[in-house]
N, C-alpha and C positions, 0 to 999 in steps of 0.2 A: 418487423420489416417482413415485406411480402414482396413476392415474385409478381412483378408488372407485366402485363401482356403489351407487345408491341401493336397496339391498335391505333385507328386514326387520331385519336386525341393525343396519343403519346407521340405520333410522327410529327403532328402538327406543333406540340410544345416544343419539341426539339428544334424542329425548323426555325421556329419563333426564336429560340435561344442563340442559335447561329447567327442569326440575323440581327439580333439586338447587341450581340457582342462583337460584331465584325470591326467596328471603328477600334475597339479596344485592341482586337487581333492585328489589325494593320499596324498600329503603333508599336505593340511589341515586336512584331515582325521588323519593324523598321529599326528598333532599338537593338535587335539581335544583329541585323545586317552591320550596323555600325561598328560591331566589334570585329576587328582584322584577324579571324581565326585561321591565319596561315599555318602550314606545318610546322611543328614545333613550337608554336605560339598560341595553342588553342586554350590554353588555362583560364583566360577573363570568360571566354564564352562558356566553357565548362561551370564556371562560378555562376554566370547567369542563368543558366539552365537550371543548375542545382538549387538556387534561390527559388526559381519559379515552382519547382516541384515540392520544396518544403512549404511555401506559402500555401500550396493547395491542399497540404497535410498528407502528403504522401510519404512512405518511408523510403528516405534516400540512401542509397550505397554509393559512396564516391571514393574510388580506389585508384592507387597508382598501378598502372600496368609494368609487370615484372617479364620482361621478354623470356627469361628461361623457363617460365611457366607455359609459353607458347610454342617454343621452338620444335617441338617433337609432334605438333597437331597438324592434321591435315589442313591445308590452305595457307601455312605460314609463308608469309614473304619477307626475305631479309632487308633489315633496316640500315640506311646509311645516314648518319646524323646523330644529333643529342636527342636520346628518347627519354631522358632522365625524368622529365616533367610529364610525361603522358598520362592521361587518367581517363577513366570512364566512369559515367554518371548514370545511375539506373534508379528511376523512382517508382515504387511498387503500390498498387492499390489491391488490398486485400479484404473482400467483404466478409462479414460475420457469417452472412448466409450464402453458399455457393449454390449455384443452379446451372450455370452455364458453362461454357467452353472458355480456357483461358486463352491470353493474348499476348503478344510482343508487338509493342509499336517502336519503331526504331527509325531514328534518322542520324545522319552524320553532320557535323558542324564545321568540319575541316573545308577550307576553300583553296582554290588553286591560285597562284599569283596573278595580280592584276595587269602586270605588264606596265608599259609606259602610261602614267595616268594621263599625260596631256592628251593621248590618244582617245580618252573616253570623253563623251557628251557632258557626263557629270562625273564628279569624283566617285571612286568605286566604293568607297566605304562612308559615303555621305547619301543615304538613300533619297531617292526623289519619286514622287508620283506623278506620273504625266499621262494623260489620256487613258486612265484605268490601269496603268503598268506601274509596278515599282522597280525602280532601275537601282542596281547594286551587285557587288560581287557577293555570290552566295544567296541573293535574293530567290533566286530560282532552284539553284544546286547546291544543298537542298534544303534552307532554312524555312522556305515557304511551306514544304511538306510536313517538316517537323512541326511546325508551329500549327498546321492545321491539325495535326493528330493531337496535339496538347489542348487545343481549343475545342475540338469535337468531345473530349473528355469534359472540359468545363460546360459545354452545351447540355451534355447529359444531366450533370449535376443543377444547373440553373433550371432545368425543365422538372426537376423534383425527383431524379433518377440516381442511381450509381450502377455500373456493371456488376452483373450477378457473377461474377468469376474473377480470378487474379488477372490483373493486368501490368505488366512490365513496360515502362516507358523508357527506352535505352537511348542515352545520347551518347554517341561514339565519336572517335577520330579515326584519321587514316583509310577513310573510304577510298580517298583519291589516290593511295600510294600503296598500300598492302592489304587493308581490310583487317588490320589487327586489332582495332577497337571492336568490331562485331564479334571477331574470335575470341578476344578477352571476356566478353558476356557470357560466351558457352564454356570456356574454360571455369568461370566462376560458378557455373551450375545453373544459370537462367534457362529454362525451358518453359514451353507453353504448347498448347493444341495447334498455334498457328503463329507465324510471325508475319507482320503486314509492313512493308517498307514503302512509305510514300514518296518515292523518288518523282522528280518531274518528268513523267513519261508522256505529256500531252495527252492524258485522259486515255492512253492505251494500256489495257492489261498485257503484262508482259508473259509470253510463253517459253521464251530462249533467249540466251545471252550468250556472247562469246566469253571466253577467257583471255586473259591478258599475261604476258610476261615482259617485266622490264630488266633491261640490261645495259652495262656500259661498255664501249669499246674504248679501249686503252690503247693508243697507238703512239710508238716512241719513234722518233726522228733521230738525224744526226746533226747538231748545231754546228753551223759555221758563220761566218762573217757573210753578208749578203753579196759583197763583192766577188766571193767565190762560191755562189750558191750551188753550182754543179758538183762541188766536192762534198755536199752535205746532204741530208735526205729530209725532205719537208713533211713533218707530221700531220700538219694541217691538210694539205692535198692527198697524202697517204689515206687519211681518214674519210675521205669523200669516194676514194677508190672502195674502201670496205662498205661504205654506205651503199653505194651502187650494187655491189654483190649481194647486200641482203635484200636490196629491192628486187633482185632476181630471184631470191627465195619467195618473196611475197607473192610474185606472179605464180610460182609452182602451187603455193599453198592454196591460191584462189581458185586455181584449177581443179584442185582436189576438193575443195569446198563445193563444186558443183555436184558431188555425188551425196552431200550432207542431207538427211530428210528435212532438216528444218531450214537451212540456209541455201537449199540448192538454187532457190529463185531469186535470192539477192544479189545484187551486182556488187562484186568486190567486197565481201563482208570482212574480210581480213586486212587490216590497215597497219603498214609498217610506218613508224613516225621516228625520224631522229630528232628529239624534242630540244635538246639542251647541248650546246657545244662550248667547250673552253680549250684554248691552247696558246702556246707560245708565250714568248717573256718579252720580245723587244721587236720592233719593225724592221731593225737593220740586222737582225739574227735569223738565220733559218731555224724554224721551230722545232724544239727538241721533243714536244708532247702534245697530245691532243686527246681528250676525253670528250665522248659522244654519248650522251645519256638517250635511250631507245625504248620504244614501246612496240609490241607487235601482237596482233590478236591470235588466238588460238580457237579452234571449234570445239563445241561439246563433245565429249567422247575421245579426244585426243589424249594422249598421254604426255604429261609435261615433260618427263626424261627424255622422251623420244624428242619432242621438239627441241628442248634445250641441244641435245645432240646435234640435231640438223643445223641449228644456227652456229654452233662450233665449228663444224665440219664445213659449212658454208664459207665462214670467215677464214678458215685454215687454207680451203683451197683459193681463195683469191689472193691470200698472202703468198702462197707457193710460188704463184706466177709475178710477184712484183720484185722490181729491180732492187728495193732495199728490205721490204718487210719479209722477203723469203727467209733471211738470216736474222731477222728481229720481228718475229711474229706477234701480232697484236694480242692482248689479253681480252677475254670476255668476262665481265663481273657481273653477276647477278645481284641487284641491288633495290629490290622491290617487289612489285607483283609477281605473285608466281600462282596464278589463279586458273583454275578449271573453267571450261564453260559450263552452263547449267541450262537444263531444260526442265519444265515444270511438269513434275510426277507426284501422283498420291494426293493430289489437292482437290479431288472432284468435289468434296463437300465445302470447302471454302470458295470454290468456283461458283457453285451453285448458289451459295448466299451472296456473292458479290453480284452475279446477275439478278438476282431478285431486288438487292438493293438499287442496282443501277436502273432497273425498270421503275422502281417506286420514283427514284430522282428525275430521269430524263423520259422514260415512256418508252424507251425503245432498246435495241440489243446493243450490249458493250462494244467498245472497240477492242479487237484483239490483234497484237503484234506477234506473230508466229518466231520472230528472228530479229533480236536487237543486236547491233554492232558495239553497243557499249557494255559497261560492266558495272553490277552493282552489288552490294552485302547479301543480296538474296542468295546467292550460292552456298553459303555456309551452312543454313540452317538443316538442309536434307542431310548433310553429313551426320547430324546429330538427332535423327529422327523427326525433326519439326518441319512440317510443310511450310513454304514460304511464298507470299505473292508481293508483287510490286505494281504499285499504279499510283499516280500522282497529277498534280497540275500541269499548266500550260505554261511555257517561256521559250524564251529566244536568246541567241547567243551564250548559250552555256559554255563556259571556258574561253570565251572570245570579250572582246570590247562590248560594253553597253549591255551586260547581261539583265535580263528583266523578266519578271514574272507578271501573268495577266491575274490582276487580283478579282475580278469575276470568277476566274477558274479556281482559285484559293478559296473562295467563298463556298462555291459547289463542290470542291474537294473536302472541306469541311464538314459540309452537309452530309456527303456520302460517307464518310468515314464516321460520323455520329451514328447514322443509322444503320452502318454495318457493324459497328460495336455492339449496337444494341440487339441486331439480330444474333450476332455470333456469341457474345457472353451473356444474353439476357439481362433482364434489367431487375434492380430492387427498387421498390417505392421508399424514397426517403420519408423520414418522419419530419413533420412540422412543414 
């Protein structure tokens, strides 16, 4: 086996392989989207990905995640729910002759709930291609990027090459909730010279992203018959008072954001979202309880313990002046993301290779986003000495109805990734 240069002939062969296999790639993506890999139900999707990796001859590591292994690690977020079936799957390529730099390619397969299916134009887990877009929950976020990475590796092989360095293809869960799938790979010992995460960034190369805190407001009231409602205390309406108090904290934090070097020019970068509410037991009873699941963004460099304390102080202060909650204060429960913000650092070499690859594919300068108000798994890798980059295809309606991905962008993303892998890892020429 010999080291192969990335010359014009090699580039042409790789591009041709991407194009020749794209119909198969699209069908594979559709099959992946058909699997409703909701939280705590990701097993069948992990089976699908593990089988695909084995079929390609990768060494597959498929393990059950043990939370006790992760609880002491930086970036850990608490889990609410049955995590007993949680798994991570990693397929590894290890060439006999190593010449290049190692690489992690990581995608998450967990998806957010679809909501009322009757409000979708097409069923969320029955992918449909219309006008060059594939519709379906997870088609964009982020099964398209994961599949692009897998088929980028396929394209190298079809063109007669293999990466001349170790490549770990990581299929993880929990990106939408805690990030513990990514953290589990690091706890397991997976490392590389670079991690590349093909999230659907709309072809924008990310330089920074917010962190996120999840918490639950547990508000308790006093139940009475509705005919004497004034003698009770309505936990649902009291919960709205607490929500409005945290919205005031959101305003304060966004004022503070105007001083941040990455986010100072972003309008309202930190968003507070009361995303799920449950409460009460009977329409004719004043509700005794209300739980509100919340998400709020934090900036890179902010201390999470300080942010949690501010949230608790905000809720405590609001309850202190409340007619009922002053003597029955709400509880703040941390129940998911506990994630620091991230700024790209120490990645000059991979960024230079990315820029060079972009120039080969698009002929101009890449699109750079200096501040993103979402969150990805990218943040974990610098904790463990691995630089990480995030870039991927174009889509619409992420986390909304009628999520969809632009298939032309998926094809280009696959080409970009194949050529980037070739540049970063180097190529061995396969025999025969």
